[in-house]
PDB file of N, CA, C and O in Angstrom, chain B, residues numbered from 101:
ATOM      1  N   UNK B 101      -4.911  -8.360 -28.882  1.00  0.00           N
ATOM      2  CA  UNK B 101      -4.925  -8.805 -27.582  1.00  0.00           C
ATOM      3  C   UNK B 101      -5.921  -7.740 -26.903  1.00  0.00           C
ATOM      4  O   UNK B 101      -5.906  -6.548 -27.209  1.00  0.00           O
ATOM      5  N   UNK B 102      -6.818  -8.320 -25.916  1.00  0.00           N
ATOM      6  CA  UNK B 102      -7.581  -7.521 -25.115  1.00  0.00           C
ATOM      7  C   UNK B 102      -6.927  -6.894 -24.104  1.00  0.00           C
ATOM      8  O   UNK B 102      -5.921  -7.440 -23.652  1.00  0.00           O
ATOM      9  N   UNK B 103      -7.362  -5.668 -23.577  1.00  0.00           N
ATOM     10  CA  UNK B 103      -6.877  -5.004 -22.207  1.00  0.00           C
ATOM     11  C   UNK B 103      -6.779  -5.704 -21.054  1.00  0.00           C
ATOM     12  O   UNK B 103      -7.748  -6.379 -20.706  1.00  0.00           O
ATOM     13  N   UNK B 104      -5.643  -5.673 -20.286  1.00  0.00           N
ATOM     14  CA  UNK B 104      -5.682  -6.475 -19.278  1.00  0.00           C
ATOM     15  C   UNK B 104      -6.591  -5.770 -18.094  1.00  0.00           C
ATOM     16  O   UNK B 104      -6.755  -4.555 -18.202  1.00  0.00           O
ATOM     17  N   UNK B 105      -7.083  -6.326 -17.175  1.00  0.00           N
ATOM     18  CA  UNK B 105      -8.087  -5.982 -16.111  1.00  0.00           C
ATOM     19  C   UNK B 105      -6.979  -5.665 -14.676  1.00  0.00           C
ATOM     20  O   UNK B 105      -6.040  -6.353 -14.274  1.00  0.00           O
ATOM     21  N   UNK B 106      -7.523  -4.369 -14.142  1.00  0.00           N
ATOM     22  CA  UNK B 106      -6.785  -3.866 -12.884  1.00  0.00           C
ATOM     23  C   UNK B 106      -7.586  -4.690 -11.781  1.00  0.00           C
ATOM     24  O   UNK B 106      -8.811  -4.797 -11.741  1.00  0.00           O
ATOM     25  N   UNK B 107      -6.628  -5.282 -10.848  1.00  0.00           N
ATOM     26  CA  UNK B 107      -7.247  -5.641  -9.622  1.00  0.00           C
ATOM     27  C   UNK B 107      -7.794  -4.589  -8.705  1.00  0.00           C
ATOM     28  O   UNK B 107      -7.005  -3.967  -7.996  1.00  0.00           O
ATOM     29  N   UNK B 108      -9.306  -4.294  -8.652  1.00  0.00           N
ATOM     30  CA  UNK B 108      -9.744  -3.055  -7.938  1.00  0.00           C
ATOM     31  C   UNK B 108      -9.136  -3.151  -6.619  1.00  0.00           C
ATOM     32  O   UNK B 108      -8.543  -2.158  -6.198  1.00  0.00           O
ATOM     33  N   UNK B 109      -9.209  -4.392  -5.779  1.00  0.00           N
ATOM     34  CA  UNK B 109      -9.054  -4.377  -4.112  1.00  0.00           C
ATOM     35  C   UNK B 109      -7.686  -3.933  -4.197  1.00  0.00           C
ATOM     36  O   UNK B 109      -7.351  -3.185  -3.278  1.00  0.00           O
ATOM     37  N   UNK B 110      -6.736  -4.221  -5.132  1.00  0.00           N
ATOM     38  CA  UNK B 110      -4.992  -4.044  -5.101  1.00  0.00           C
ATOM     39  C   UNK B 110      -4.954  -2.339  -4.924  1.00  0.00           C
ATOM     40  O   UNK B 110      -4.575  -1.641  -3.983  1.00  0.00           O
ATOM     41  N   UNK B 111      -5.583  -1.955  -6.406  1.00  0.00           N
ATOM     42  CA  UNK B 111      -5.375  -0.655  -6.627  1.00  0.00           C
ATOM     43  C   UNK B 111      -5.996   0.413  -5.472  1.00  0.00           C
ATOM     44  O   UNK B 111      -5.631   1.588  -5.431  1.00  0.00           O
ATOM     45  N   UNK B 112      -6.945  -0.139  -4.578  1.00  0.00           N
ATOM     46  CA  UNK B 112      -7.286   0.667  -3.653  1.00  0.00           C
ATOM     47  C   UNK B 112      -6.504   0.800  -2.118  1.00  0.00           C
ATOM     48  O   UNK B 112      -6.602   1.624  -1.209  1.00  0.00           O
ATOM     49  N   UNK B 113      -5.635  -0.508  -2.324  1.00  0.00           N
ATOM     50  CA  UNK B 113      -4.879  -0.480  -1.111  1.00  0.00           C
ATOM     51  C   UNK B 113      -3.481  -0.192  -1.312  1.00  0.00           C
ATOM     52  O   UNK B 113      -2.824   0.058  -0.302  1.00  0.00           O
ATOM     53  N   UNK B 114      -2.834  -0.179  -2.578  1.00  0.00           N
ATOM     54  CA  UNK B 114      -1.526   0.015  -2.633  1.00  0.00           C
ATOM     55  C   UNK B 114      -1.446   1.174  -3.788  1.00  0.00           C
ATOM     56  O   UNK B 114      -2.143   1.131  -4.802  1.00  0.00           O
ATOM     57  N   UNK B 115      -0.496   2.227  -3.499  1.00  0.00           N
ATOM     58  CA  UNK B 115       0.005   3.093  -4.412  1.00  0.00           C
ATOM     59  C   UNK B 115       1.392   2.931  -5.036  1.00  0.00           C
ATOM     60  O   UNK B 115       2.295   2.804  -4.209  1.00  0.00           O
ATOM     61  N   UNK B 116       1.761   2.908  -6.382  1.00  0.00           N
ATOM     62  CA  UNK B 116       2.807   2.855  -6.972  1.00  0.00           C
ATOM     63  C   UNK B 116       3.433   4.181  -7.110  1.00  0.00           C
ATOM     64  O   UNK B 116       2.789   5.165  -7.474  1.00  0.00           O
ATOM     65  N   UNK B 117       4.947   4.219  -6.761  1.00  0.00           N
ATOM     66  CA  UNK B 117       5.548   5.672  -6.957  1.00  0.00           C
ATOM     67  C   UNK B 117       6.144   5.456  -8.330  1.00  0.00           C
ATOM     68  O   UNK B 117       6.235   4.387  -8.934  1.00  0.00           O
ATOM     69  N   UNK B 118       6.489   6.519  -8.671  1.00  0.00           N
ATOM     70  CA  UNK B 118       7.129   6.713 -10.200  1.00  0.00           C
ATOM     71  C   UNK B 118       8.414   5.837 -10.266  1.00  0.00           C
ATOM     72  O   UNK B 118       8.780   5.387 -11.352  1.00  0.00           O
ATOM     73  N   UNK B 119       8.965   5.639  -9.352  1.00  0.00           N
ATOM     74  CA  UNK B 119      10.300   4.888  -9.349  1.00  0.00           C
ATOM     75  C   UNK B 119       9.837   3.499  -9.426  1.00  0.00           C
ATOM     76  O   UNK B 119      10.589   2.726 -10.020  1.00  0.00           O
ATOM     77  N   UNK B 120       8.759   3.034  -8.947  1.00  0.00           N
ATOM     78  CA  UNK B 120       8.458   1.431  -8.849  1.00  0.00           C
ATOM     79  C   UNK B 120       8.109   0.797  -7.695  1.00  0.00           C
ATOM     80  O   UNK B 120       7.734  -0.374  -7.630  1.00  0.00           O
ATOM     81  N   UNK B 121       8.234   1.601  -6.729  1.00  0.00           N
ATOM     82  CA  UNK B 121       7.865   1.303  -5.240  1.00  0.00           C
ATOM     83  C   UNK B 121       6.544   1.274  -4.993  1.00  0.00           C
ATOM     84  O   UNK B 121       5.746   2.058  -5.507  1.00  0.00           O
ATOM     85  N   UNK B 122       6.197   0.212  -4.057  1.00  0.00           N
ATOM     86  CA  UNK B 122       4.792  -0.117  -3.633  1.00  0.00           C
ATOM     87  C   UNK B 122       4.562   0.465  -2.239  1.00  0.00           C
ATOM     88  O   UNK B 122       5.164  -0.044  -1.293  1.00  0.00           O
ATOM     89  N   UNK B 123       3.736   1.492  -2.043  1.00  0.00           N
ATOM     90  CA  UNK B 123       3.336   1.923  -0.809  1.00  0.00           C
ATOM     91  C   UNK B 123       2.072   1.403  -0.198  1.00  0.00           C
ATOM     92  O   UNK B 123       1.074   1.090  -0.848  1.00  0.00           O
ATOM     93  N   UNK B 124       2.194   1.336   1.090  1.00  0.00           N
ATOM     94  CA  UNK B 124       0.611   0.930   1.856  1.00  0.00           C
ATOM     95  C   UNK B 124       0.603   1.495   3.084  1.00  0.00           C
ATOM     96  O   UNK B 124       1.654   1.892   3.587  1.00  0.00           O
ATOM     97  N   UNK B 125      -0.518   1.592   3.677  1.00  0.00           N
ATOM     98  CA  UNK B 125      -0.714   2.277   4.592  1.00  0.00           C
ATOM     99  C   UNK B 125      -0.539   1.216   5.807  1.00  0.00           C
ATOM    100  O   UNK B 125      -0.689   0.002   5.668  1.00  0.00           O
ATOM    101  N   UNK B 126      -0.182   1.894   7.077  1.00  0.00           N
ATOM    102  CA  UNK B 126       0.098   0.971   7.985  1.00  0.00           C
ATOM    103  C   UNK B 126      -1.114   0.586   8.822  1.00  0.00           C
ATOM    104  O   UNK B 126      -2.054   1.318   9.131  1.00  0.00           O
ATOM    105  N   UNK B 127      -0.907  -0.802   9.160  1.00  0.00           N
ATOM    106  CA  UNK B 127      -2.012  -1.626   9.865  1.00  0.00           C
ATOM    107  C   UNK B 127      -2.539  -1.094  11.401  1.00  0.00           C
ATOM    108  O   UNK B 127      -1.782  -0.639  12.259  1.00  0.00           O
ATOM    109  N   UNK B 128      -3.794  -1.233  11.521  1.00  0.00           N
ATOM    110  CA  UNK B 128      -4.178  -1.111  13.102  1.00  0.00           C
ATOM    111  C   UNK B 128      -4.442   0.223  13.164  1.00  0.00           C
ATOM    112  O   UNK B 128      -4.034   0.860  14.135  1.00  0.00           O
ATOM    113  N   UNK B 129      -5.180   0.861  12.117  1.00  0.00           N
ATOM    114  CA  UNK B 129      -5.541   2.283  12.246  1.00  0.00           C
ATOM    115  C   UNK B 129      -7.227   2.648  12.561  1.00  0.00           C
ATOM    116  O   UNK B 129      -7.710   3.780  12.571  1.00  0.00           O
ATOM    117  N   UNK B 130      -7.885   1.481  12.785  1.00  0.00           N
ATOM    118  CA  UNK B 130      -9.209   1.841  12.867  1.00  0.00           C
ATOM    119  C   UNK B 130      -9.699   2.428  13.811  1.00  0.00           C
ATOM    120  O   UNK B 130     -10.424   3.417  13.702  1.00  0.00           O
ATOM    121  N   UNK B 131      -9.270   1.736  15.169  1.00  0.00           N
ATOM    122  CA  UNK B 131     -10.001   2.269  16.331  1.00  0.00           C
ATOM    123  C   UNK B 131      -9.134   1.972  17.552  1.00  0.00           C
ATOM    124  O   UNK B 131      -8.132   1.292  17.329  1.00  0.00           O
ATOM    125  N   UNK B 132      -9.347   2.352  18.749  1.00  0.00           N
ATOM    126  CA  UNK B 132      -8.472   2.035  19.992  1.00  0.00           C
ATOM    127  C   UNK B 132      -7.084   2.788  19.620  1.00  0.00           C
ATOM    128  O   UNK B 132      -5.960   2.327  19.816  1.00  0.00           O
ATOM    129  N   UNK B 133      -7.377   3.962  19.080  1.00  0.00           N
ATOM    130  CA  UNK B 133      -5.816   4.645  18.996  1.00  0.00           C
ATOM    131  C   UNK B 133      -5.743   5.676  20.143  1.00  0.00           C
ATOM    132  O   UNK B 133      -4.730   6.373  20.187  1.00  0.00           O
ATOM    133  N   UNK B 134      -6.635   5.839  21.008  1.00  0.00           N
ATOM    134  CA  UNK B 134      -6.463   6.935  21.910  1.00  0.00           C
ATOM    135  C   UNK B 134      -5.413   6.401  22.983  1.00  0.00           C
ATOM    136  O   UNK B 134      -4.775   7.225  23.638  1.00  0.00           O
ATOM    137  N   UNK B 135      -5.249   5.213  23.148  1.00  0.00           N
ATOM    138  CA  UNK B 135      -4.249   4.433  24.222  1.00  0.00           C
ATOM    139  C   UNK B 135      -2.880   4.388  23.731  1.00  0.00           C
ATOM    140  O   UNK B 135      -1.897   4.049  24.391  1.00  0.00           O
ATOM    141  N   UNK B 136      -2.903   4.816  22.331  1.00  0.00           N
ATOM    142  CA  UNK B 136      -1.518   4.653  21.620  1.00  0.00           C
ATOM    143  C   UNK B 136      -0.481   5.965  22.062  1.00  0.00           C
ATOM    144  O   UNK B 136      -0.911   7.085  22.336  1.00  0.00           O
ATOM    145  N   UNK B 137       0.935   5.591  22.070  1.00  0.00           N
ATOM    146  CA  UNK B 137       1.628   6.683  22.571  1.00  0.00           C
ATOM    147  C   UNK B 137       1.558   7.676  21.192  1.00  0.00           C
ATOM    148  O   UNK B 137       1.033   7.318  20.138  1.00  0.00           O
ATOM    149  N   UNK B 138       2.206   9.019  21.422  1.00  0.00           N
ATOM    150  CA  UNK B 138       2.138   9.773  20.368  1.00  0.00           C
ATOM    151  C   UNK B 138       2.781   9.382  19.089  1.00  0.00           C
ATOM    152  O   UNK B 138       2.290   9.461  17.963  1.00  0.00           O
ATOM    153  N   UNK B 139       4.260   8.834  19.521  1.00  0.00           N
ATOM    154  CA  UNK B 139       4.895   8.395  18.488  1.00  0.00           C
ATOM    155  C   UNK B 139       4.503   7.527  17.592  1.00  0.00           C
ATOM    156  O   UNK B 139       4.703   7.727  16.394  1.00  0.00           O
ATOM    157  N   UNK B 140       3.859   6.387  18.078  1.00  0.00           N
ATOM    158  CA  UNK B 140       3.128   5.502  17.603  1.00  0.00           C
ATOM    159  C   UNK B 140       1.962   5.778  16.618  1.00  0.00           C
ATOM    160  O   UNK B 140       1.832   5.292  15.494  1.00  0.00           O
ATOM    161  N   UNK B 141       1.079   6.713  17.296  1.00  0.00           N
ATOM    162  CA  UNK B 141       0.151   7.243  16.143  1.00  0.00           C
ATOM    163  C   UNK B 141       0.713   8.141  15.081  1.00  0.00           C
ATOM    164  O   UNK B 141       0.131   8.184  13.996  1.00  0.00           O
ATOM    165  N   UNK B 142       1.990   8.996  15.327  1.00  0.00           N
ATOM    166  CA  UNK B 142       2.579   9.559  14.206  1.00  0.00           C
ATOM    167  C   UNK B 142       2.980   8.526  13.325  1.00  0.00           C
ATOM    168  O   UNK B 142       2.739   8.724  12.135  1.00  0.00           O
ATOM    169  N   UNK B 143       3.586   7.377  13.668  1.00  0.00           N
ATOM    170  CA  UNK B 143       4.121   6.564  12.649  1.00  0.00           C
ATOM    171  C   UNK B 143       3.141   5.791  11.903  1.00  0.00           C
ATOM    172  O   UNK B 143       3.529   5.192  10.900  1.00  0.00           O
ATOM    173  N   UNK B 144       1.725   5.713  12.315  1.00  0.00           N
ATOM    174  CA  UNK B 144       0.753   4.965  11.584  1.00  0.00           C
ATOM    175  C   UNK B 144       0.305   5.936  10.508  1.00  0.00           C
ATOM    176  O   UNK B 144      -0.305   5.402   9.581  1.00  0.00           O
ATOM    177  N   UNK B 145       0.458   7.097  10.441  1.00  0.00           N
ATOM    178  CA  UNK B 145       0.077   8.212   9.538  1.00  0.00           C
ATOM    179  C   UNK B 145       0.813   8.110   8.500  1.00  0.00           C
ATOM    180  O   UNK B 145       0.393   8.612   7.458  1.00  0.00           O
ATOM    181  N   UNK B 146       2.084   7.441   8.514  1.00  0.00           N
ATOM    182  CA  UNK B 146       2.873   7.331   7.279  1.00  0.00           C
ATOM    183  C   UNK B 146       2.581   6.219   6.426  1.00  0.00           C
ATOM    184  O   UNK B 146       1.953   5.258   6.869  1.00  0.00           O
ATOM    185  N   UNK B 147       2.984   6.266   5.236  1.00  0.00           N
ATOM    186  CA  UNK B 147       2.810   5.018   4.310  1.00  0.00           C
ATOM    187  C   UNK B 147       4.164   4.294   4.398  1.00  0.00           C
ATOM    188  O   UNK B 147       5.285   4.802   4.409  1.00  0.00           O
ATOM    189  N   UNK B 148       3.781   2.867   4.464  1.00  0.00           N
ATOM    190  CA  UNK B 148       4.942   2.079   4.370  1.00  0.00           C
ATOM    191  C   UNK B 148       5.217   1.539   3.025  1.00  0.00           C
ATOM    192  O   UNK B 148       4.295   1.411   2.220  1.00  0.00           O
ATOM    193  N   UNK B 149       6.809   1.114   2.644  1.00  0.00           N
ATOM    194  CA  UNK B 149       7.056   0.674   1.433  1.00  0.00           C
ATOM    195  C   UNK B 149       7.132  -0.807   1.621  1.00  0.00           C
ATOM    196  O   UNK B 149       7.797  -1.376   2.487  1.00  0.00           O
ATOM    197  N   UNK B 150       6.374  -1.373   0.710  1.00  0.00           N
ATOM    198  CA  UNK B 150       6.689  -3.024   0.612  1.00  0.00           C
ATOM    199  C   UNK B 150       8.101  -3.448   0.150  1.00  0.00           C
ATOM    200  O   UNK B 150       8.899  -2.658  -0.355  1.00  0.00           O
ATOM    201  N   UNK B 151       8.350  -4.791   0.368  1.00  0.00           N
ATOM    202  CA  UNK B 151       9.618  -5.233  -0.102  1.00  0.00           C
ATOM    203  C   UNK B 151       9.655  -5.411  -1.594  1.00  0.00           C
ATOM    204  O   UNK B 151       8.595  -5.446  -2.219  1.00  0.00           O
ATOM    205  N   UNK B 152      10.842  -5.528  -2.215  1.00  0.00           N
ATOM    206  CA  UNK B 152      10.836  -5.514  -3.484  1.00  0.00           C
ATOM    207  C   UNK B 152      10.164  -6.880  -4.047  1.00  0.00           C
ATOM    208  O   UNK B 152       9.742  -6.787  -5.199  1.00  0.00           O
ATOM    209  N   UNK B 153      10.025  -7.959  -3.494  1.00  0.00           N
ATOM    210  CA  UNK B 153       9.507  -9.204  -3.988  1.00  0.00           C
ATOM    211  C   UNK B 153       8.023  -8.921  -3.761  1.00  0.00           C
ATOM    212  O   UNK B 153       7.280  -9.486  -4.563  1.00  0.00           O
ATOM    213  N   UNK B 154       7.533  -8.281  -2.979  1.00  0.00           N
ATOM    214  CA  UNK B 154       6.133  -8.431  -2.721  1.00  0.00           C
ATOM    215  C   UNK B 154       5.651  -7.080  -3.987  1.00  0.00           C
ATOM    216  O   UNK B 154       4.548  -7.046  -4.534  1.00  0.00           O
ATOM    217  N   UNK B 155       6.511  -6.312  -4.171  1.00  0.00           N
ATOM    218  CA  UNK B 155       6.115  -5.163  -4.954  1.00  0.00           C
ATOM    219  C   UNK B 155       6.256  -5.830  -6.548  1.00  0.00           C
ATOM    220  O   UNK B 155       5.526  -5.463  -7.469  1.00  0.00           O
ATOM    221  N   UNK B 156       7.075  -6.627  -6.659  1.00  0.00           N
ATOM    222  CA  UNK B 156       7.010  -7.252  -7.899  1.00  0.00           C
ATOM    223  C   UNK B 156       5.708  -8.163  -8.373  1.00  0.00           C
ATOM    224  O   UNK B 156       5.227  -8.220  -9.504  1.00  0.00           O
ATOM    225  N   UNK B 157       5.317  -8.796  -7.281  1.00  0.00           N
ATOM    226  CA  UNK B 157       4.060  -9.749  -7.471  1.00  0.00           C
ATOM    227  C   UNK B 157       3.032  -8.923  -7.519  1.00  0.00           C
ATOM    228  O   UNK B 157       2.182  -9.431  -8.250  1.00  0.00           O
ATOM    229  N   UNK B 158       2.572  -7.577  -6.973  1.00  0.00           N
ATOM    230  CA  UNK B 158       1.934  -6.597  -7.159  1.00  0.00           C
ATOM    231  C   UNK B 158       1.627  -6.032  -8.252  1.00  0.00           C
ATOM    232  O   UNK B 158       0.475  -5.679  -8.504  1.00  0.00           O
ATOM    233  N   UNK B 159       2.734  -5.854  -9.134  1.00  0.00           N
ATOM    234  CA  UNK B 159       2.691  -5.144 -10.307  1.00  0.00           C
ATOM    235  C   UNK B 159       1.945  -5.921 -11.284  1.00  0.00           C
ATOM    236  O   UNK B 159       1.426  -5.338 -12.236  1.00  0.00           O
ATOM    237  N   UNK B 160       1.830  -7.302 -11.129  1.00  0.00           N
ATOM    238  CA  UNK B 160       1.045  -7.949 -12.013  1.00  0.00           C
ATOM    239  C   UNK B 160      -0.357  -7.831 -11.992  1.00  0.00           C
ATOM    240  O   UNK B 160      -1.046  -8.189 -12.947  1.00  0.00           O
ATOM    241  N   UNK B 161      -0.946  -7.215 -10.676  1.00  0.00           N
ATOM    242  CA  UNK B 161      -2.283  -6.912 -10.543  1.00  0.00           C
ATOM    243  C   UNK B 161      -2.674  -5.608 -10.845  1.00  0.00           C
ATOM    244  O   UNK B 161      -3.839  -5.212 -10.891  1.00  0.00           O
ATOM    245  N   UNK B 162      -1.546  -4.874 -11.073  1.00  0.00           N
ATOM    246  CA  UNK B 162      -1.620  -3.340 -11.594  1.00  0.00           C
ATOM    247  C   UNK B 162      -0.926  -3.020 -12.900  1.00  0.00           C
ATOM    248  O   UNK B 162       0.091  -2.339 -13.035  1.00  0.00           O
ATOM    249  N   UNK B 163      -1.625  -3.609 -13.825  1.00  0.00           N
ATOM    250  CA  UNK B 163      -0.782  -3.517 -15.063  1.00  0.00           C
ATOM    251  C   UNK B 163      -0.665  -2.252 -15.808  1.00  0.00           C
ATOM    252  O   UNK B 163       0.149  -2.250 -16.731  1.00  0.00           O
ATOM    253  N   UNK B 164      -1.349  -1.146 -15.567  1.00  0.00           N
ATOM    254  CA  UNK B 164      -1.298   0.140 -16.074  1.00  0.00           C
ATOM    255  C   UNK B 164      -0.771   1.063 -14.951  1.00  0.00           C
ATOM    256  O   UNK B 164      -1.070   2.210 -15.281  1.00  0.00           O
ATOM    257  N   UNK B 165      -0.253   1.065 -14.013  1.00  0.00           N
ATOM    258  CA  UNK B 165       0.455   1.823 -12.968  1.00  0.00           C
ATOM    259  C   UNK B 165       1.904   1.768 -13.038  1.00  0.00           C
ATOM    260  O   UNK B 165       2.585   2.370 -12.207  1.00  0.00           O
TER     261      UNK B 165
END
């Protein structure tokens, strides 16, 4: 059986942890961040974990992670 291909667009946006959780960056970080409150900009720096159902479907796109 041939090797499975990794969806590169997904692999650039989502990181899988060792325990199988999927992490993504918080949305809305591009520009207009000066008007945000300090707490909001701190929260944007964190990675967000996806729901279990979303992580399960994303694992199909990342076969070797």
